[in-house]
N, C-alpha and C positions, 0 to 999 in steps of 0.2 A: 561332397562335403561329408562327414560325419555327422550323424543326428544331433541336435542343439538341444539339450535338457535343461531340464529348471537346474537353477542351484540347489535348490531345497533336496534334490536326488543326489547330493556330490557323494561318489565313492572313490578313495583313492586307486589309481590307476599310473602306469609310468609315465606315461604323459598327459597333463589337464591343462585345459585353456578355458578360463574365463575370459567372455569376449562381448565386450559392449561397455558404456559408458560408465554405467551404475558401480564404480569402485565399491561401494557400501555392501552391494550382494559378496564381493572378492572378499571384502574383509570380515563378512558373517560368516561364511561358510567354509574358508578355507581353515580356519583351526580345527574343522571336524577334519581336515583330511589329515593334518599334523596328529592330530590325536589316534587318528587311523593306524599311520605310520608306526606312532611308538608301541602300539598297541600288537602291532605285527612284529614288530624288531625293536624292544625295548633299548639295545644300544645304538638304536638307527640315530645319524648325527643330522641335526636340525641346520639350515642354512638359509638365509634371507639376502636376497639381492637386490639391487636398484638398478635396471639394465637403462637408464636415464642417466647415469653418472658412470657405468663400467667403463675403465681403461682397458678392458683385456685381462683373459686368464681367470677373472675370479669364476665363471660358470666352470671351466675345467678343473680347476682347484675343488670345487664343492663336489663334484661329481666324480670324483676321483676316491677308489677305494683307500681307506685310511687304514692304520695300524690297530684301531681300534674297533673298528666297523666296517663291512662292505657295503654295509645298506647307508643310503642317506634318504633324506627329505630336502627339496630344495626349491624356493618359493621366489618367486622372481614378481616385481612390480614393476608398472609403468614403461611396458613393450612399448607401447602407441610412442612414445619418446627417446626409443633405445637408440644406444650409439653405434657408430660402425663398429667399433671395436665387439662390441656383445652381439650385435646380428652374426659377425662372421664366424664368433665365438659359438653361438647356437646352431648355424647352419652345420658347424663342423660335428658339433654334438649329436644332431638329427641323424648323421650319416653313420653315427655309431655309436646309438645309445647304450648307457652303463646298463646290465642286468638287473641289478638292485636300486636302482636309484628312481624316487617318482620326483617328475618336473613338473610343478605346477604354475602357470603363469597367467598374467593378468594383462590381456589388451583392450584400450579403451576404445577402439575401432578406428580408421582412417586408413591411410595408406602407407603409413611409416613401415618399412619392415614386411612390404608385401609380400617378398618371395618368404620368408621363414611364415609367413601367416597362411600364406596357401599349405604350405607344407604341414602345420599345423591342423588346419581344417580338415586334413586327409589323414592323419595318423595321431591324433589326440582326441582322448573326449572334452567335447566341448559343451560348456553352460554358458545360459543366455543371460548375460548383463545390461538388456537393454533397459531403459527406463522406462517404467510405465507410462503411458501417455494419456489414455482415456480415464475415467473416475470408478469406470466398471471393474478396471484392472486393480486399480488401488485399493477397490473395496472388499476385491477377490484376497487380496494381499491382508488385507485387517481380518478378514474371517478366517484366512489358514492360520494366522497368527494364534487366533482366540481359540482356535479348534484344537491344536498342537498343544494348547495349554488346558484343554479340558475344559475350556471356560465358553460362558456363552454373552454374546452383546448382541442387543435388537438389531432390525434393521435400520432404524432412525437412527441410534445411534452411529451405526458403521458409517451410513451419509453424512453426519456431523461431523465425524473425527477425519473425513475425509476431504470437506469442505474447510475444513480449520489448519490443517496440517499437512494437506496431500500434496504440498506442492516441493516436497520433499522427502523422497523415499526414507531414507535415514532418518529423518524428523518423525514422520508416520511410525518406522519399528519401535522408535524409541516411547512415541505415547502409547503403541500397544505395550509394550512391556511396563510401562509406567502404571497404566490402568490395571494389567492384569496383576500386578504387585500390590498394589494400594488399595483397591477396590476388593471388598472382600465377595459380594456376591455379582448377580449379573449385572451389566454395563448398560445402561440405558441413555437415553441423549441430554437427560437434563444432567447425569454423572457425566458425560464428555461437555456439557457448557460449563460445567462448574471450574472442570479444568483449562479448559483450552477455548472458552467463549470470548476471552480478552483475546484473542492473536487477531492481527490483521486481515487474515482470509476469511477469517469467522465474521467478523465486524462487518467488511466489505459485502458477501454474501449476505449479512441480515439487511443492509441497504438495499441490496438490489432485491430483494424479494419483498421488502415494504414498497419501495418506487414501482414495480410494475404489478403489485398489487392494489396501485391506487391511492396508498396509505402515505401520503407526501408528507403532511406532519410529523410523522412518524418516523419517516427515512430520513427527513432533514435532521431530526433530533440527535438520532444515531450518527450521523454524518459529523455535525457538528461536535457533538461528545466526542470522536474518534477523533477529528483534527484537532481538536483544542487540547488532546493529549498525546499528540505526537504523530498521528497515524500521516503515512504521506496518502496523500489526493489520487495519486494516479490508479492504486489498486481497486477502489472506491468505484472512480469512471470504468476501469477494466472489468469489474465485476458486473455492474449496470451493462457495460457492452455486450458481455458473453451472454447476460440472458437476454437481450433485446436480438442477439444473432439467433441464440437456440429460437426461440420464439419464431423467428422470420422464417428459418428453415424448414418448420413443421406448419406452418401458417395455410396452407393448402392442402396439406394432408388430412385423408378422411378416415383412414385406418384407425387402431386403439394402441394404446400405448406401447404393447410388446412389438407389435409390427413396426412402430415408427423407432423404437430402439434400434431394431437391427437394421430398416432402410436408413438413418442417418449415423449410426455409428454413435449412439447416446446411452448411457444408463438405463433400465426400466425406468426409474423415479425422476430421472432429468425428464425424460421424454414425456412422462406422464404432466410434471410440471409444465411443461414448454406448450403441450396441448390446451392445458388447464389457460395457461397467460394469454395463448393466442386466441380465445374467443374474447378477448379484451378488445381486440383492436380490429380496424377498418384495412383494408390495402393501402390507402392513403395515409393513415395516422403512423401506419407501421414502419412506412417508406419515412415520414417525417421523422419517427422515433431513429432510423437507422441513420440518417442524416444528421439528427441531433449528437448522435452518440460518436459518429465521425468527427465531429466537429469539436465537440468536447477533451477527444481523446489527443487532437493536435494541441488545442489550445493547454491543457494539462501538461504536456510534455513540453512547454517551453514557450507554447503561443501566447501566453500572457504572465504578467507578474501576479496576477491574485489566482491559483489554481484553484484554493477553496471556493471562491466564488464560482468556478466554473464545474464544479461539483454540486453545488446550491443550485446553479441555473439550470441544469442537466435534470435534477431531480424535478423541479418545479415544470419542465418542458414536458418531460413524461406525466406529470400528472395532468396535464393541461390536456396534452393529447388522449388520455384516456376519457377524461370527461366529455369528448366530443363523440365518441363511439356511439 
């Protein structure tokens, strides 16, 4: 398989494959390739095809030299749902590619069109469109966007932004763009809170932080205010559960935050916070907290008719267990 590169490095080539479920990255960086094609050949014809609806013949027509220009830029989406007709057309094209055509495609992953995908992995320039899983990867994305714009954002602001909108890379990118455009100076955590502090994800993490710091009344107040204004109880329990599980993972670890981050695949700030939280627990109370989270997760997802009560009971139970340490 060819080397897999970052989409940020996207350069025009006869065959380009954006591979992975993050379609947003394909949408963001493919215009750069179109611009390069038009710069190299101002009369280059631009074609966009949808492989999931192709009845056959569209790819052949798009890659044929025309009376107006021998050069063409052909962009194909939805390879992961391609029709049989498109698969046959694409395999035929790869057997005899046109010399002045740039074919740029996106495959979200999976086994659909495996024979074509295997050939593209060998012959195309491949760009990674995997969805970032770890907070550290999302934070790196934010930092890159600000550096590219020659702007500064503080580390705690990066953390706050990922906590607020980090569930979607497209939303995270949009948030970066908004802050870069709207905020004239350096971006700090207070600025991020002003723009995004009301988001469900941000509220959930605030509830979890307060609950595991033993600030039971404060956590209850945030949670009640959030649920009274329409916040679903499920992400509130999920955030508390994530924090409890992170604490349990590092509970018996005796190294520093940097080593813990590497050992457990956490962001440095996350490992630091988890280690600090772990000092508030005993083995017995932490086990009970994990069990309480599991019960709450079941109940808030349908095990009870009163999910708001489940959230409050979990926060109170966390506070009770912390007081026994």
